[in-house]
C-alpha positions in Angstrom: -17.7 -61.3 -25.8 -18.4 -64.7 -24.3 -18.7 -63.9 -21.0 -17.6 -61.6 -18.7 -15.1 -63.5 -16.2 -12.9 -64.9 -19.9 -13.6 -61.4 -21.1 -12.0 -59.8 -18.3 -9.4 -61.9 -18.3 -8.1 -62.0 -21.7 -8.6 -58.3 -22.2 -6.2 -57.8 -18.7 -3.5 -60.0 -20.7 -3.7 -57.8 -24.0 -3.2 -54.7 -21.6 -0.8 -55.8 -19.7 1.2 -57.1 -22.5 0.9 -53.4 -23.8 -0.7 -54.2 -27.3 -1.0 -50.6 -28.4 -4.1 -51.9 -30.3 -6.9 -54.0 -29.0 -10.4 -53.7 -31.3 -13.8 -54.9 -29.5 -16.5 -55.6 -31.7 -19.2 -56.0 -29.9 -23.4 -55.1 -29.8 -23.1 -54.4 -26.1 -20.6 -51.2 -26.1 -21.6 -49.9 -22.9 -20.4 -53.2 -21.5 -17.3 -53.4 -23.3 -16.5 -49.4 -21.7 -17.2 -50.6 -18.1 -14.9 -53.9 -18.5 -11.9 -51.6 -19.4 -13.0 -48.6 -17.7 -12.8 -51.1 -14.7 -9.4 -52.2 -15.5 -7.6 -49.3 -16.7 -7.0 -47.9 -12.4 -5.3 -51.3 -11.7 -3.2 -50.9 -14.6 -2.3 -47.5 -14.4 -1.8 -46.6 -18.0 -3.9 -44.1 -20.2 -6.3 -45.9 -22.4 -8.5 -44.3 -25.2 -11.4 -45.6 -27.1 -12.7 -44.0 -30.5 -16.8 -44.1 -32.3 -17.9 -42.7 -35.6 -19.8 -40.3 -33.0 -17.4 -38.9 -30.5 -13.8 -39.9 -32.4 -11.1 -40.3 -30.2 -11.7 -40.1 -26.4 -10.1 -40.9 -23.5 -11.4 -43.8 -21.1 -10.4 -43.1 -18.0 -8.8 -39.8 -17.1 -4.8 -40.9 -16.8 -3.9 -40.2 -13.1 -1.3 -37.4 -13.0 -1.9 -36.7 -9.8 0.8 -38.7 -8.5 3.3 -37.5 -11.4 2.9 -34.0 -10.5 3.3 -34.4 -6.5 6.6 -35.7 -7.3 7.8 -33.7 -9.6 6.7 -30.8 -7.4 8.7 -32.2 -4.2 12.0 -31.2 -3.0 14.5 -33.0 -4.8 15.9 -35.5 -2.3 19.4 -35.0 -0.5 20.5 -38.6 -1.2 23.5 -39.4 -2.9 23.4 -43.2 -3.3 22.5 -45.1 -7.2 18.8 -44.7 -6.4 19.3 -40.8 -6.6 21.0 -40.7 -9.7 18.3 -42.8 -11.4 16.8 -41.1 -14.2 13.5 -42.2 -13.4 11.0 -40.8 -11.3 10.4 -42.3 -7.7 
């Protein structure tokens, strides 16, 4: 990685673009994992990494707390168009 700021900006752009597979080749694995770990919560997406020794692992456990809270809350009595939307609010 050239420098931390440039690497962070480039990786952030790739993650925001939802590029499904990003390969980082570096001798500084811990630095690359720290960089990626810092960006994951900002984007609220699951990120996985693979190593030969550990296989596929989730970098930061994806937060399902917000999703579970929405699923457990009582349904809204609102009958407007947003209430009929199939997406979770």
